[in-house]
C-alpha positions in Angstrom: 19.0 -1.3 8.0 19.3 2.3 9.1 18.2 3.0 12.7 17.3 6.7 12.1 13.5 7.0 12.6 13.3 9.4 9.7 15.0 6.9 7.3 11.7 6.3 5.6 12.1 9.6 3.7 14.8 7.9 1.6 12.6 5.0 0.6 11.4 5.2 -3.0 7.7 6.2 -3.1 5.2 3.8 -4.6 2.7 5.1 -7.1 0.1 7.2 -5.4 -3.4 5.7 -5.3 -6.0 7.4 -7.3 -8.9 9.3 -5.5 -11.2 6.6 -6.6 -9.3 3.8 -4.9 -7.6 5.8 -2.1 -8.5 4.7 1.5 -7.9 5.5 5.1 -4.3 4.9 6.2 -3.5 1.3 7.1 -2.7 0.8 10.8 -1.5 -2.5 12.4 -2.3 -3.5 15.9 0.3 -5.4 18.0 0.3 -6.2 21.7 3.0 -8.4 23.3 6.2 -9.5 21.6 7.6 -12.7 23.1 6.8 -16.4 23.4 3.4 -17.0 21.6 3.0 -20.6 22.9 0.9 -19.7 25.9 -1.4 -17.1 24.4 -5.2 -17.8 24.6 -6.0 -14.4 23.1 -3.8 -14.6 20.0 -2.1 -11.3 20.8 1.6 -12.3 21.1 4.1 -12.5 18.2 7.6 -13.7 18.6 10.5 -11.2 17.8 11.4 -13.4 14.8 7.9 -13.2 13.4 7.8 -9.5 14.0 11.0 -9.3 12.0 9.4 -11.3 9.2 6.4 -9.0 9.1 8.4 -5.8 9.0 10.6 -7.4 6.3 7.4 -8.0 4.3 6.6 -4.3 4.6 10.1 -3.3 3.5 10.0 -5.7 0.5 7.0 -3.9 -0.7 8.6 -0.5 -0.2 6.3 0.3 2.7 7.5 1.8 5.9 6.2 1.5 9.5 5.7 4.7 11.4 3.9 6.1 14.4 0.2 6.9 13.9 0.9 10.7 14.4 3.4 10.6 11.6 1.2 8.5 9.5 -1.8 10.9 9.7 0.3 14.0 9.0 2.1 12.4 6.0 -1.1 11.0 4.6 -2.8 14.4 4.9 0.1 15.8 2.9 -0.4 13.2 0.1 2.3 10.7 1.1 1.5 7.1 0.6 3.4 3.8 1.3 3.3 4.2 5.1 1.8 1.9 7.6 1.0 2.8 11.2 2.4 0.4 13.8 0.8 0.4 17.2 1.5 -1.7 20.4 -1.4 -1.8 22.9 -1.4 -2.3 26.6 2.1 -1.0 27.3 3.8 -4.4 27.8 7.3 -4.2 29.1 8.6 -6.7 26.6 8.4 -3.9 24.0 11.7 -2.6 25.2 13.8 -5.7 24.7 11.8 -7.7 22.1 10.1 -5.1 19.8 12.3 -2.0 19.9 15.5 -3.7 18.6 13.5 -5.1 15.6 12.0 -1.7 14.8 15.4 -0.1 15.0 16.8 -2.6 12.6 14.4 -1.4 9.9 14.5 2.2 10.8 10.8 2.1 11.7 8.9 3.9 14.5 5.7 3.0 16.3 3.1 4.2 18.7 3.1 2.6 22.1 -0.2 3.0 24.0 0.6 2.9 27.7 -1.4 2.6 31.0 0.1 5.3 33.3 -2.2 4.2 36.1 -0.5 0.8 36.2 3.1 1.8 36.8 5.0 -1.5 36.5 1.9 -3.6 37.1 0.7 -6.6 35.1 -2.2 -7.5 32.7 -4.6 -8.2 35.5 -7.6 -7.6 33.2 -6.9 -10.9 31.4 -8.5 -13.8 33.3 -6.6 -16.4 31.3 -3.0 -16.7 30.1 0.3 -15.6 31.8 0.7 -12.5 33.9 3.0 -10.1 31.9 4.7 -7.0 33.3 3.8 -3.6 32.0 6.1 -0.6 31.4 7.1 1.4 34.4 7.1 5.1 34.4 10.8 5.1 34.0 10.6 2.9 30.9 7.9 5.1 29.4 10.2 8.1 29.8 13.1 6.3 28.1 10.9 5.0 25.3 9.8 8.5 24.4 13.5 9.4 24.1 14.0 6.7 21.5 11.7 8.4 19.0 8.7 6.2 19.6 5.3 8.0 20.0 3.7 7.5 23.4 -0.1 7.4 23.4 -2.7 6.8 26.1 -4.6 3.5 26.6 -6.5 5.0 29.6 -5.4 4.8 33.1 -6.0 1.1 34.0 -7.4 -0.7 30.9 -11.1 -0.4 31.8 -14.1 -0.7 29.5 -15.0 3.0 29.2 -18.4 2.4 27.8 -19.4 0.8 31.1 -18.2 3.7 33.3 -20.0 6.8 34.5 -19.1 10.1 32.9 -16.8 11.3 35.6 -14.7 8.1 35.5 -14.6 8.2 31.7 -13.2 11.7 31.9 -10.6 10.7 34.4 -9.5 7.8 32.2 -9.1 10.1 29.2 -8.0 13.4 30.7 -5.9 12.2 33.7 -4.1 9.6 31.6 -3.2 12.4 29.1 -1.9 14.5 31.9 0.2 11.7 33.3 1.8 10.8 30.0 2.6 14.5 29.5 4.3 14.6 32.9 6.3 11.5 32.1 7.4 12.4 28.6 7.2 16.2 28.5 4.8 16.0 25.6 1.0 15.8 25.7 0.0 12.6 23.8 -1.8 13.1 20.5 -3.4 9.6 20.4 -5.8 7.6 22.6 -6.5 3.9 22.2 -9.8 2.5 23.3 -9.4 -0.4 25.8 -10.7 -3.6 24.4 -11.7 -1.7 21.3 -14.9 -0.7 22.9 -16.3 2.8 22.2 -19.5 4.7 21.9 -20.2 8.3 21.0 -20.0 9.4 24.7 -16.5 8.0 24.9 -15.4 9.5 21.6 -16.6 12.9 22.8 -14.6 12.6 26.0 -11.5 11.7 24.0 -11.9 14.7 21.8 -12.7 17.1 24.7 -9.6 15.8 26.5 -7.4 17.3 23.7 -6.4 14.3 21.8 -5.9 14.6 18.0 -6.9 11.0 17.2 -8.3 7.8 18.7 -7.7 4.2 17.7 -10.2 1.4 17.7 -10.3 -1.9 15.8 -13.5 -2.3 13.8 -15.5 0.8 14.8 -18.3 0.4 12.3 -20.4 3.5 11.7 -18.4 5.4 14.4 -15.3 5.3 12.2 -13.5 8.7 12.1 -10.7 10.7 13.6 -11.4 9.4 17.1 -12.2 5.8 16.1 -9.6 4.9 13.5 -9.9 1.4 12.2 -6.9 -0.9 12.6 -5.8 -4.4 11.6 -5.0 -7.0 14.2 -1.7 -8.7 13.3 -1.1 -12.1 14.8 1.8 -14.6 15.0 0.2 -16.5 12.1 0.3 -13.6 9.7 2.9 -13.7 6.9 3.0 -12.8 3.3 -0.3 -14.0 1.8 -2.3 -13.4 5.0 -0.9 -9.9 5.3 -1.7 -9.2 1.7 -5.3 -10.4 2.2 -5.7 -8.2 5.3 -4.3 -5.2 3.3 -6.9 -5.8 0.6 -9.7 -6.2 3.1 -8.7 -2.9 4.8 -8.7 -0.9 1.6 -12.0 -2.5 0.5 -13.7 -1.6 3.8 -12.3 1.9 4.1 -12.1 3.5 0.7 -12.3 7.3 0.9 -15.9 8.5 1.1 -17.2 5.1 2.0 -18.9 4.8 5.4 -18.8 1.3 6.9 -22.2 -0.1 7.8 -23.3 -2.5 10.4 -23.5 -2.5 14.2 -20.9 -1.0 16.5 -18.9 -3.9 18.0 -19.9 -4.6 21.6 -17.5 -7.5 22.3 -13.9 -8.7 21.6 -12.8 -7.4 18.2 -10.8 -9.0 15.4 -9.9 -12.0 17.5 -8.2 -9.9 20.1 -9.5 -8.7 23.5 -7.9 -5.3 23.4 
């Protein structure tokens, strides 16, 4: 497959959905790519399974892109694109995920924690300690054509913090990513998927263009985009079922009902 991140432009376009059935863009959520055998949270996929999942997209003439690209293309009427996101800034993205993405000519958004330069996933009480991207690795990833977004400074539940700390997590993390990559990030990903209106306002005021959640309920919008958690177990039929569920829940003009999630979302603690 071509490794040019713009290769999706050459992919035949599927039929455009009608306004009656059109929905919000579909965004996948990944975390770590590596050995899934010791994974109490169900957030690790093997490189081989990632390859299988991206091959499924390609077989359906769908293309994986960063969220920034997805939103711009979707606004312009383009369909057949899926946003690929990798939360928590795991260092295994470099050696395990990036080569697979390049094989298909896909891009992705990597949500990083600039306040944990080369640290580990200390917020997980169970499971193995995994190294996070260093500042040097983040710079290099930006040069590969991947979109770099913020996941806050240190992976903290922003809904439990006072205002000044929420602002530091949103604004300071954006400043640090800009210093590292030379570009202010467009996207913010809510740690653990937790968000409330106060947090969404802080993300907007910090200058981000969009924010990613998992199942934001009535808060769904530009700063709480819904996403689909993709696990190691997901292959053809399961992916198709998740696709249908996404489009059923998020048809254009339809506002999801129900409470705002206040705990771990979609089987993942991110």
